[in-house]
N, CA, C and O atoms as a printed pandas DataFrame, in Angstrom:
     atom_number atom_name residue_name chain_id  residue_number  x_coord  y_coord  z_coord
0              1         N          UNK        A               1   -6.040  -16.494   -1.039
1              2        CA          UNK        A               1   -5.366  -15.053   -1.119
2              3         C          UNK        A               1   -4.918  -15.219    0.252
3              4         O          UNK        A               1   -5.369  -15.786    1.248
4              5         N          UNK        A               2   -3.849  -14.516   -0.030
5              6        CA          UNK        A               2   -3.313  -14.441    1.702
6              7         C          UNK        A               2   -2.350  -13.485    1.537
7              8         O          UNK        A               2   -2.099  -13.136    0.383
8              9         N          UNK        A               3   -1.561  -12.821    2.752
9             10        CA          UNK        A               3   -0.329  -11.988    2.998
10            11         C          UNK        A               3    0.611  -12.571    3.452
11            12         O          UNK        A               3    0.272  -13.112    4.505
12            13         N          UNK        A               4    1.613  -12.746    3.215
13            14        CA          UNK        A               4    3.230  -12.914    4.018
14            15         C          UNK        A               4    3.615  -11.505    3.932
15            16         O          UNK        A               4    3.698  -10.802    2.926
16            17         N          UNK        A               5    3.925  -11.093    5.648
17            18        CA          UNK        A               5    5.050   -9.590    5.520
18            19         C          UNK        A               5    5.996   -9.784    6.467
19            20         O          UNK        A               5    5.893  -10.084    7.657
20            21         N          UNK        A               6    6.954   -9.566    5.758
21            22        CA          UNK        A               6    8.179   -9.784    6.325
22            23         C          UNK        A               6    8.636  -11.274    6.858
23            24         O          UNK        A               6    9.408  -11.374    7.812
24            25         N          UNK        A               7    8.113  -12.405    6.188
25            26        CA          UNK        A               7    8.209  -13.884    6.245
26            27         C          UNK        A               7    6.845  -14.557    7.433
27            28         O          UNK        A               7    6.742  -15.728    7.800
28            29         N          UNK        A               8    6.181  -13.699    7.717
29            30        CA          UNK        A               8    5.237  -13.944    8.882
30            31         C          UNK        A               8    3.479  -14.099    7.860
31            32         O          UNK        A               8    3.072  -13.272    7.044
32            33         N          UNK        A               9    2.868  -15.216    8.218
33            34        CA          UNK        A               9    1.835  -15.185    7.202
34            35         C          UNK        A               9    0.857  -14.212    8.470
35            36         O          UNK        A               9    0.989  -14.307    9.690
36            37         N          UNK        A              10    0.033  -13.436    7.828
37            38        CA          UNK        A              10   -0.728  -12.611    8.015
38            39         C          UNK        A              10   -2.149  -12.206    8.182
39            40         O          UNK        A              10   -2.249  -11.018    7.876
40            41         N          UNK        A              11   -3.315  -12.728    8.553
41            42        CA          UNK        A              11   -4.511  -12.355    8.573
42            43         C          UNK        A              11   -5.029  -10.824    8.531
43            44         O          UNK        A              11   -5.202  -10.115    9.522
44            45         N          UNK        A              12   -5.255  -10.431    7.078
45            46        CA          UNK        A              12   -6.218   -9.417    7.755
46            47         C          UNK        A              12   -7.470   -9.416    7.296
47            48         O          UNK        A              12   -7.820  -10.431    6.694
48            49         N          UNK        A              13   -8.411   -8.352    7.448
49            50        CA          UNK        A              13  -10.021   -8.242    6.911
50            51         C          UNK        A              13  -10.112   -7.946    5.397
51            52         O          UNK        A              13  -11.157   -8.275    4.838
52            53         N          UNK        A              14   -9.202   -7.401    4.723
53            54        CA          UNK        A              14  -10.032   -7.135    3.691
54            55         C          UNK        A              14   -8.515   -7.970    2.588
55            56         O          UNK        A              14   -7.308   -7.993    2.828
56            57         N          UNK        A              15   -9.257   -8.502    1.487
57            58        CA          UNK        A              15   -7.989   -9.557    0.806
58            59         C          UNK        A              15   -7.498   -8.904   -0.072
59            60         O          UNK        A              15   -8.129   -7.915   -0.447
60            61         N          UNK        A              16   -6.318   -9.194   -0.651
61            62        CA          UNK        A              16   -6.106   -8.368   -2.113
62            63         C          UNK        A              16   -6.779   -9.170   -2.767
63            64         O          UNK        A              16   -7.265  -10.257   -2.453
64            65         N          UNK        A              17   -6.800   -8.300   -4.182
65            66        CA          UNK        A              17   -7.713   -8.278   -5.130
66            67         C          UNK        A              17   -7.199   -7.662   -6.488
67            68         O          UNK        A              17   -6.535   -6.629   -6.572
68            69         N          UNK        A              18   -7.587   -8.414   -7.482
69            70        CA          UNK        A              18   -7.302   -7.791   -8.511
70            71         C          UNK        A              18   -8.016   -6.960   -9.242
71            72         O          UNK        A              18   -9.041   -7.622   -9.401
72            73         N          UNK        A              19   -8.219   -5.722   -9.930
73            74        CA          UNK        A              19   -8.667   -4.589  -10.732
74            75         C          UNK        A              19   -7.865   -4.195  -11.863
75            76         O          UNK        A              19   -6.807   -3.572  -11.784
76            77         N          UNK        A              20   -8.554   -4.684  -13.162
77            78        CA          UNK        A              20   -7.620   -4.032  -14.339
78            79         C          UNK        A              20   -6.336   -4.767  -14.515
79            80         O          UNK        A              20   -5.298   -4.266  -14.946
80            81         N          UNK        A              21   -6.466   -5.711  -14.229
81            82        CA          UNK        A              21   -4.871   -6.598  -13.834
82            83         C          UNK        A              21   -3.639   -6.334  -13.047
83            84         O          UNK        A              21   -2.590   -6.974  -13.122
84            85         N          UNK        A              22   -3.918   -5.198  -12.198
85            86        CA          UNK        A              22   -3.108   -4.353  -11.015
86            87         C          UNK        A              22   -3.859   -5.332   -9.789
87            88         O          UNK        A              22   -5.002   -5.773   -9.907
88            89         N          UNK        A              23   -3.068   -5.544   -8.726
89            90        CA          UNK        A              23   -2.874   -6.610   -7.163
90            91         C          UNK        A              23   -3.406   -5.375   -6.694
91            92         O          UNK        A              23   -2.762   -4.453   -7.193
92            93         N          UNK        A              24   -4.365   -4.949   -5.898
93            94        CA          UNK        A              24   -4.322   -4.114   -4.761
94            95         C          UNK        A              24   -4.550   -4.521   -3.465
95            96         O          UNK        A              24   -5.397   -5.376   -3.204
96            97         N          UNK        A              25   -3.734   -3.877   -2.464
97            98        CA          UNK        A              25   -4.113   -3.769   -0.813
98            99         C          UNK        A              25   -4.734   -2.637   -0.293
99           100         O          UNK        A              25   -4.636   -1.502   -0.760
100          101         N          UNK        A              26   -5.467   -3.020    0.824
101          102        CA          UNK        A              26   -5.871   -2.073    1.409
102          103         C          UNK        A              26   -4.531   -1.439    2.315
103          104         O          UNK        A              26   -3.630   -2.086    2.848
104          105         N          UNK        A              27   -4.744    0.146    2.292
105          106        CA          UNK        A              27   -3.286    0.549    2.821
106          107         C          UNK        A              27   -3.458    0.755    4.159
107          108         O          UNK        A              27   -2.321    0.734    4.631
108          109         N          UNK        A              28   -4.322    0.960    5.113
109          110        CA          UNK        A              28   -3.959    0.938    6.209
110          111         C          UNK        A              28   -3.701   -0.251    7.018
111          112         O          UNK        A              28   -2.975   -0.242    8.012
112          113         N          UNK        A              29   -4.248   -1.161    6.615
113          114        CA          UNK        A              29   -4.289   -2.660    7.314
114          115         C          UNK        A              29   -2.818   -3.144    7.265
115          116         O          UNK        A              29   -2.157   -3.498    8.241
116          117         N          UNK        A              30   -2.264   -3.091    5.514
117          118        CA          UNK        A              30   -1.277   -3.531    5.456
118          119         C          UNK        A              30   -0.207   -2.729    6.359
119          120         O          UNK        A              30    0.523   -3.203    7.228
120          121         N          UNK        A              31   -0.302   -1.427    5.939
121          122        CA          UNK        A              31    0.733   -0.590    6.960
122          123         C          UNK        A              31    0.474   -1.122    8.142
123          124         O          UNK        A              31    1.373   -1.894    8.474
124          125         N          UNK        A              32   -0.228   -1.047    8.778
125          126        CA          UNK        A              32   -0.731   -1.267    9.941
126          127         C          UNK        A              32    0.476   -2.537   10.802
127          128         O          UNK        A              32    1.254   -2.620   11.752
128          129         N          UNK        A              33   -0.143   -3.417    9.537
129          130        CA          UNK        A              33    0.667   -4.693    9.973
130          131         C          UNK        A              33    2.363   -4.680    9.733
131          132         O          UNK        A              33    3.160   -5.499   10.190
132          133         N          UNK        A              34    2.624   -3.655    8.988
133          134        CA          UNK        A              34    4.111   -3.668    8.943
134          135         C          UNK        A              34    4.720   -2.765    9.969
135          136         O          UNK        A              34    5.942   -2.622    9.945
136          137         N          UNK        A              35    3.981   -2.122   10.896
137          138        CA          UNK        A              35    4.678   -1.478   12.458
138          139         C          UNK        A              35    4.402   -0.018   11.815
139          140         O          UNK        A              35    5.201    0.884   12.068
140          141         N          UNK        A              36    3.049    0.276   10.815
141          142        CA          UNK        A              36    3.229    1.794   10.187
142          143         C          UNK        A              36    2.440    2.483   10.899
143          144         O          UNK        A              36    2.030    1.991   11.950
144          145         N          UNK        A              37    2.098    3.587   10.563
145          146        CA          UNK        A              37    0.725    4.218   10.629
146          147         C          UNK        A              37    0.066    4.604    9.455
147          148         O          UNK        A              37    0.570    4.283    8.379
148          149         N          UNK        A              38   -1.116    5.322    9.490
149          150        CA          UNK        A              38   -1.835    6.108    8.000
150          151         C          UNK        A              38   -2.614    7.291    8.672
151          152         O          UNK        A              38   -3.114    7.125    9.784
152          153         N          UNK        A              39   -2.707    8.342    8.085
153          154        CA          UNK        A              39   -3.266    9.401    8.270
154          155         C          UNK        A              39   -4.079    9.830    6.941
155          156         O          UNK        A              39   -3.839    9.549    5.767
156          157         N          UNK        A              40   -4.942   10.470    7.409
157          158        CA          UNK        A              40   -6.158   10.953    6.318
158          159         C          UNK        A              40   -6.507   12.032    6.257
159          160         O          UNK        A              40   -7.196   12.312    7.238
160          161         N          UNK        A              41   -6.361   12.999    5.438
161          162        CA          UNK        A              41   -7.007   14.160    5.586
162          163         C          UNK        A              41   -8.211   14.268    4.415
163          164         O          UNK        A              41   -8.093   14.427    3.200
164          165         N          UNK        A              42   -9.429   14.119    5.259
165          166        CA          UNK        A              42  -10.674   14.350    3.964
166          167         C          UNK        A              42  -10.739   15.051    3.307
167          168         O          UNK        A              42  -10.812   14.677    2.137
168          169         N          UNK        A              43  -10.757   16.520    3.585
169          170        CA          UNK        A              43  -10.677   17.670    2.811
170          171         C          UNK        A              43   -9.980   17.740    1.549
171          172         O          UNK        A              43  -10.490   18.229    0.541
172          173         N          UNK        A              44   -8.609   17.168    1.608
173          174        CA          UNK        A              44   -7.511   17.086    0.540
174          175         C          UNK        A              44   -7.790   16.091    0.029
175          176         O          UNK        A              44   -7.789   16.268   -1.189
176          177         N          UNK        A              45   -8.132   14.726    0.386
177          178        CA          UNK        A              45   -8.184   13.469    0.045
178          179         C          UNK        A              45   -6.852   12.983   -0.263
179          180         O          UNK        A              45   -6.506   12.446   -1.315
180          181         N          UNK        A              46   -5.913   13.299    1.079
181          182        CA          UNK        A              46   -4.379   13.173    1.132
182          183         C          UNK        A              46   -3.983   12.239    1.991
183          184         O          UNK        A              46   -3.919   12.644    3.152
184          185         N          UNK        A              47   -3.695   11.131    1.818
185          186        CA          UNK        A              47   -3.299    9.972    2.918
186          187         C          UNK        A              47   -1.206   10.107    2.904
187          188         O          UNK        A              47   -0.414   10.323    1.987
188          189         N          UNK        A              48   -1.055    9.899    4.113
189          190        CA          UNK        A              48    0.068    9.810    4.608
190          191         C          UNK        A              48    0.548    8.624    5.155
191          192         O          UNK        A              48    0.087    8.339    6.260
192          193         N          UNK        A              49    1.510    7.715    4.570
193          194        CA          UNK        A              49    1.454    6.318    5.679
194          195         C          UNK        A              49    2.822    6.352    6.046
195          196         O          UNK        A              49    3.605    6.392    5.097
196          197         N          UNK        A              50    3.291    6.347    7.156
197          198        CA          UNK        A              50    4.982    5.892    7.825
198          199         C          UNK        A              50    4.491    4.427    8.473
199          200         O          UNK        A              50    3.574    3.931    9.128
200          201         N          UNK        A              51    6.232    3.963    7.575
201          202        CA          UNK        A              51    6.805    2.890    8.332
202          203         C          UNK        A              51    8.252    3.077    8.009
203          204         O          UNK        A              51    8.855    3.305    6.961
204          205         N          UNK        A              52    8.725    2.850    9.646
205          206        CA          UNK        A              52    9.818    3.382    9.989
206          207         C          UNK        A              52   10.085    5.173    9.473
207          208         O          UNK        A              52    9.249    6.074    9.398
208          209         N          UNK        A              53   11.156    5.193    9.263
209          210        CA          UNK        A              53   11.650    6.691    8.691
210          211         C          UNK        A              53   11.363    7.329    7.384
211          212         O          UNK        A              53   11.839    8.302    6.800
212          213         N          UNK        A              54   10.020    6.088    6.991
213          214        CA          UNK        A              54   10.199    6.774    5.662
214          215         C          UNK        A              54    8.344    7.164    5.788
215          216         O          UNK        A              54    7.534    6.455    6.385
216          217         N          UNK        A              55    8.055    8.333    5.124
217          218        CA          UNK        A              55    6.790    8.817    4.629
218          219         C          UNK        A              55    6.228    8.963    3.370
219          220         O          UNK        A              55    6.628    9.797    2.557
220          221         N          UNK        A              56    5.296    8.169    3.171
221          222        CA          UNK        A              56    4.891    8.588    1.340
222          223         C          UNK        A              56    3.527    9.405    1.544
223          224         O          UNK        A              56    2.674    8.744    2.135
224          225         N          UNK        A              57    3.176   10.583    1.213
225          226        CA          UNK        A              57    2.302   11.679    1.061
226          227         C          UNK        A              57    1.790   11.091   -0.264
227          228         O          UNK        A              57    2.657   10.843   -1.102
228          229         N          UNK        A              58    0.379   10.805   -0.607
229          230        CA          UNK        A              58   -0.200   11.158   -1.967
230          231         C          UNK        A              58   -1.769   11.435   -1.762
231          232         O          UNK        A              58   -2.285   11.274   -0.656
232          233         N          UNK        A              59   -2.458   11.832   -2.813
233          234        CA          UNK        A              59   -3.627   12.061   -3.187
234          235         C          UNK        A              59   -4.374   10.785   -3.563
235          236         O          UNK        A              59   -3.748    9.826   -4.013
236          237         N          UNK        A              60   -5.474   10.754   -3.422
237          238        CA          UNK        A              60   -6.552    9.391   -3.440
238          239         C          UNK        A              60   -6.360    9.609   -5.306
239          240         O          UNK        A              60   -5.568   10.461   -5.707
240          241         N          UNK        A              61   -7.067    8.854   -6.188
241          242        CA          UNK        A              61   -6.506    8.132   -7.280
242          243         C          UNK        A              61   -5.608    9.270   -7.893
243          244         O          UNK        A              61   -6.011   10.187   -8.608
244          245         N          UNK        A              62   -4.331    9.044   -7.486
245          246        CA          UNK        A              62   -3.073    9.439   -8.312
246          247         C          UNK        A              62   -2.194    7.606   -8.024
247          248         O          UNK        A              62   -2.505    6.652   -7.312
248          249         N          UNK        A              63   -1.183    7.825   -8.874
249          250        CA          UNK        A              63   -0.110    6.800   -9.027
250          251         C          UNK        A              63    1.340    7.410   -8.669
251          252         O          UNK        A              63    2.290    6.769   -9.120
252          253         N          UNK        A              64    1.668    8.701   -7.829
253          254        CA          UNK        A              64    2.825    8.929   -7.667
254          255         C          UNK        A              64    2.479    9.008   -6.171
255          256         O          UNK        A              64    1.349    8.947   -5.686
256          257         N          UNK        A              65    3.667    9.157   -5.515
257          258        CA          UNK        A              65    3.998    9.750   -4.303
258          259         C          UNK        A              65    4.698   10.553   -3.630
259          260         O          UNK        A              65    5.705   10.459   -4.330
260          261         N          UNK        A              66    5.088   11.523   -2.558
261          262        CA          UNK        A              66    6.148   12.081   -1.926
262          263         C          UNK        A              66    6.731   10.847   -0.969
263          264         O          UNK        A              66    6.070   10.297   -0.087
264          265         N          UNK        A              67    7.881   10.579   -1.266
265          266        CA          UNK        A              67    8.350    9.942   -0.033
266          267         C          UNK        A              67    9.586   10.573    0.306
267          268         O          UNK        A              67   10.611   10.691   -0.366
268          269         N          UNK        A              68    9.299   10.981    1.535
269          270        CA          UNK        A              68   10.394   12.159    2.199
270          271         C          UNK        A              68   11.175   12.737    1.444
271          272         O          UNK        A              68   12.390   12.742    1.641
272          273         N          UNK        A              69   10.559   13.364    0.380
273          274        CA          UNK        A              69   10.733   14.615   -0.495
274          275         C          UNK        A              69   11.331   13.964   -1.785
275          276         O          UNK        A              69   11.931   14.654   -2.609
276          277         N          UNK        A              70   11.182   12.845   -1.914
277          278        CA          UNK        A              70   11.433   12.178   -3.199
278          279         C          UNK        A              70    9.883   11.934   -4.004
279          280         O          UNK        A              70    8.813   11.768   -3.417
280          281         N          UNK        A              71   10.048   11.957   -5.202
281          282        CA          UNK        A              71    8.672   11.578   -5.851
282          283         C          UNK        A              71    8.992   10.292   -6.288
283          284         O          UNK        A              71   10.181   10.008   -6.437
284          285         N          UNK        A              72    7.971    9.330   -6.556
285          286        CA          UNK        A              72    7.902    7.930   -6.651
286          287         C          UNK        A              72    6.579    7.469   -7.516
287          288         O          UNK        A              72    5.498    7.990   -7.242
288          289         N          UNK        A              73    6.662    6.624   -8.415
289          290        CA          UNK        A              73    5.503    6.294   -9.442
290          291         C          UNK        A              73    5.158    4.537   -9.128
291          292         O          UNK        A              73    5.933    3.588   -9.009
292          293         N          UNK        A              74    4.002    4.598   -9.078
293          294        CA          UNK        A              74    3.892    2.902   -9.082
294          295         C          UNK        A              74    2.804    2.666   -9.890
295          296         O          UNK        A              74    2.342    3.744  -10.262
296          297         N          UNK        A              75    2.218    1.761  -10.306
297          298        CA          UNK        A              75    1.492    0.803  -11.420
298          299         C          UNK        A              75    0.668    1.506  -11.839
299          300         O          UNK        A              75    0.628    1.930  -12.993
300          301         N          UNK        A              76   -0.474    1.840  -10.563
301          302        CA          UNK        A              76   -1.712    2.081  -10.899
302          303         C          UNK        A              76   -2.206    3.435   -9.945
303          304         O          UNK        A              76   -1.334    4.025   -9.306
304          305         N          UNK        A              77   -3.305    3.794   -9.891
305          306        CA          UNK        A              77   -3.737    4.902   -9.281
306          307         C          UNK        A              77   -4.431    4.033   -7.721
307          308         O          UNK        A              77   -4.681    2.829   -7.763
308          309         N          UNK        A              78   -4.615    4.697   -6.704
309          310        CA          UNK        A              78   -5.159    4.467   -5.365
310          311         C          UNK        A              78   -6.410    4.481   -5.966
311          312         O          UNK        A              78   -6.531    4.832   -7.140
312          313         N          UNK        A              79   -7.671    4.020   -5.059
313          314        CA          UNK        A              79   -9.256    4.333   -5.139
314          315         C          UNK        A              79   -9.721    3.637   -3.576
315          316         O          UNK        A              79   -9.181    2.772   -2.886
316          317         N          UNK        A              80  -10.947    4.433   -3.394
317          318        CA          UNK        A              80  -11.657    4.063   -2.484
318          319         C          UNK        A              80  -12.646    3.084   -2.610
319          320         O          UNK        A              80  -13.438    2.853   -3.523
320          321         N          UNK        A              81  -12.456    2.542   -1.513
321          322        CA          UNK        A              81  -14.216    1.247   -2.171
322          323         C          UNK        A              81  -14.735    1.065   -0.470
323          324         O          UNK        A              81  -13.987    0.930    0.498
324          325         N          UNK        A              82  -16.358    1.113   -0.469
325          326        CA          UNK        A              82  -16.566    0.947    0.944
326          327         C          UNK        A              82  -16.024    1.645    2.081
327          328         O          UNK        A              82  -16.441    1.170    3.137
328          329         N          UNK        A              83  -15.203    2.652    2.222
329          330        CA          UNK        A              83  -14.296    3.469    2.714
330          331         C          UNK        A              83  -12.699    3.150    3.215
331          332         O          UNK        A              83  -11.980    3.570    4.122
332          333         N          UNK        A              84  -12.568    2.243    2.190
333          334        CA          UNK        A              84  -10.717    1.669    2.381
334          335         C          UNK        A              84  -10.601    1.992    1.416
335          336         O          UNK        A              84  -11.344    1.977    0.435
336          337         N          UNK        A              85   -8.994    2.553    1.699
337          338        CA          UNK        A              85   -7.967    3.009    0.229
338          339         C          UNK        A              85   -7.160    1.890    0.199
339          340         O          UNK        A              85   -6.324    1.435    0.979
340          341         N          UNK        A              86   -7.671    1.483   -1.065
341          342        CA          UNK        A              86   -6.650    0.588   -1.549
342          343         C          UNK        A              86   -5.378    1.091   -2.620
343          344         O          UNK        A              86   -5.588    2.047   -3.368
344          345         N          UNK        A              87   -4.282    0.501   -2.632
345          346        CA          UNK        A              87   -3.331    0.831   -3.753
346          347         C          UNK        A              87   -2.342   -0.612   -3.955
347          348         O          UNK        A              87   -2.227   -1.589   -3.215
348          349         N          UNK        A              88   -1.649   -0.265   -5.378
349          350        CA          UNK        A              88   -1.445   -1.137   -5.709
350          351         C          UNK        A              88   -0.245   -1.932   -5.149
351          352         O          UNK        A              88    0.784   -1.335   -4.833
352          353         N          UNK        A              89   -0.365   -3.293   -5.020
353          354        CA          UNK        A              89    1.215   -4.055   -3.993
354          355         C          UNK        A              89    1.911   -3.458   -3.904
355          356         O          UNK        A              89    2.385   -3.098   -2.827
356          357         N          UNK        A              90    2.410   -2.958   -5.436
357          358        CA          UNK        A              90    4.084   -2.461   -5.945
358          359         C          UNK        A              90    4.123   -1.069   -5.067
359          360         O          UNK        A              90    5.268   -0.676   -4.848
360          361         N          UNK        A              91    3.082   -0.273   -4.537
361          362        CA          UNK        A              91    3.588    0.816   -4.099
362          363         C          UNK        A              91    4.428    0.516   -2.940
363          364         O          UNK        A              91    5.390    1.249   -2.712
364          365         N          UNK        A              92    4.203   -0.357   -2.275
365          366        CA          UNK        A              92    5.789   -0.898   -1.002
366          367         C          UNK        A              92    6.701   -0.643   -1.181
367          368         O          UNK        A              92    7.500   -0.063   -0.447
368          369         N          UNK        A              93    6.852   -1.147   -2.578
369          370        CA          UNK        A              93    8.018   -1.447   -3.188
370          371         C          UNK        A              93    8.737    0.177   -3.829
371          372         O          UNK        A              93    9.827    0.750   -3.807
372          373         N          UNK        A              94    7.898    0.321   -4.154
373          374        CA          UNK        A              94    8.211    1.844   -5.002
374          375         C          UNK        A              94    8.673    2.985   -3.672
375          376         O          UNK        A              94    9.676    3.699   -3.717
376          377         N          UNK        A              95    7.625    2.940   -2.458
377          378        CA          UNK        A              95    7.799    3.979   -1.634
378          379         C          UNK        A              95    8.638    3.704   -0.450
379          380         O          UNK        A              95    9.287    4.582    0.118
380          381         N          UNK        A              96    8.609    2.437   -0.083
381          382        CA          UNK        A              96    9.413    1.811    0.615
382          383         C          UNK        A              96   10.320    0.612    0.780
383          384         O          UNK        A              96   10.664   -0.117    1.710
384          385         N          UNK        A              97   10.578    0.722   -0.595
385          386        CA          UNK        A              97   11.661   -0.767   -0.626
386          387         C          UNK        A              97   11.784   -2.078   -0.353
387          388         O          UNK        A              97   12.830   -2.700   -0.169
388          389         N          UNK        A              98   10.297   -2.610   -0.327
389          390        CA          UNK        A              98   10.064   -3.707    0.234
390          391         C          UNK        A              98   10.125   -4.651   -1.248
391          392         O          UNK        A              98    9.953   -4.111   -2.341
392          393         N          UNK        A              99   10.317   -5.698   -1.142
393          394        CA          UNK        A              99   10.788   -7.058   -1.903
394          395         C          UNK        A              99    9.292   -7.848   -2.068
395          396         O          UNK        A              99    8.607   -8.301   -1.150
396          397         N          UNK        A             100    8.999   -7.871   -3.520
397          398        CA          UNK        A             100    7.409   -8.518   -3.611
398          399         C          UNK        A             100    8.092   -9.756   -4.125
399          400         O          UNK        A             100    9.198   -9.923   -4.639
400          401         N          UNK        A             101    6.955  -10.696   -3.788
401          402        CA          UNK        A             101    6.850  -12.239   -4.260
402          403         C          UNK        A             101    5.479  -12.692   -4.130
403          404         O          UNK        A             101    4.579  -12.175   -3.468
404          405         N          UNK        A             102    5.453  -13.576   -4.747
405          406        CA          UNK        A             102    3.714  -14.461   -4.957
406          407         C          UNK        A             102    3.482  -14.396   -6.479
407          408         O          UNK        A             102    3.986  -14.031   -7.541
408          409         N          UNK        A             103    2.495  -14.929   -5.967
409          410        CA          UNK        A             103    1.506  -14.951   -7.551
410          411         C          UNK        A             103    0.147  -14.715   -7.342
411          412         O          UNK        A             103   -0.587  -15.152   -6.456
412          413         N          UNK        A             104   -0.119  -13.885   -8.375
413          414        CA          UNK        A             104   -1.902  -13.329   -8.312
414          415         C          UNK        A             104   -2.152  -12.653   -7.140
415          416         O          UNK        A             104   -1.432  -11.737   -6.743
416          417         N          UNK        A             105   -2.951  -12.975   -6.669
417          418        CA          UNK        A             105   -3.300  -12.624   -5.247
418          419         C          UNK        A             105   -2.713  -12.661   -3.806
419          420         O          UNK        A             105   -3.032  -11.943   -2.859
420          421         N          UNK        A             106   -1.676  -13.771   -3.853
421          422        CA          UNK        A             106   -0.617  -13.807   -2.860
422          423         C          UNK        A             106    0.197  -12.708   -2.679
423          424         O          UNK        A             106    1.160  -12.394   -3.378
424          425         N          UNK        A             107   -0.159  -12.238   -1.879
425          426        CA          UNK        A             107    0.815  -10.962   -1.338
426          427         C          UNK        A             107    2.213  -11.361   -0.293
427          428         O          UNK        A             107    1.987  -11.809    0.831
428          429         N          UNK        A             108    3.537  -11.169   -0.737
429          430        CA          UNK        A             108    4.759  -11.249   -0.001
430          431         C          UNK        A             108    5.350   -9.936   -0.643
431          432         O          UNK        A             108    5.601   -9.525   -1.776
432          433         N          UNK        A             109    5.463   -9.396    0.914
433          434        CA          UNK        A             109    6.461   -8.183    0.812
434          435         C          UNK        A             109    7.134   -8.303    2.209
435          436         O          UNK        A             109    6.588   -8.249    3.311
436          437         N          UNK        A             110    8.419   -8.476    1.913
437          438        CA          UNK        A             110    9.339   -8.358    2.907
438          439         C          UNK        A             110   10.991   -7.382    2.441
439          440         O          UNK        A             110   11.510   -7.219    1.336
440          441         N          UNK        A             111   11.333   -7.002    3.540
441          442        CA          UNK        A             111   12.535   -6.108    3.313
442          443         C          UNK        A             111   13.909   -6.675    2.821
443          444         O          UNK        A             111   14.863   -5.917    2.647
């Protein structure tokens, strides 16, 4: 299992994995590797992930996000496991316009 982000192989501590037919990735690690930031509001269970000029805000266990005022939908709800928030890999395509490639749990995102 591997990540390729903007053409570069990247080693992250949490690997992509499949759950119920959907490939999930750790939100914070992937956003950080793409040069962005993530904030978490534990009271509302809301994450805000910013990459460049785009900020996606969403609640845990939802499959929709507000991206700079526009609602987007991705394939499955996010979830938390061992303190890490996971999102479907297509979240990055829907929220930020990244192109998806790869197969299974080999994840490739590019602009």
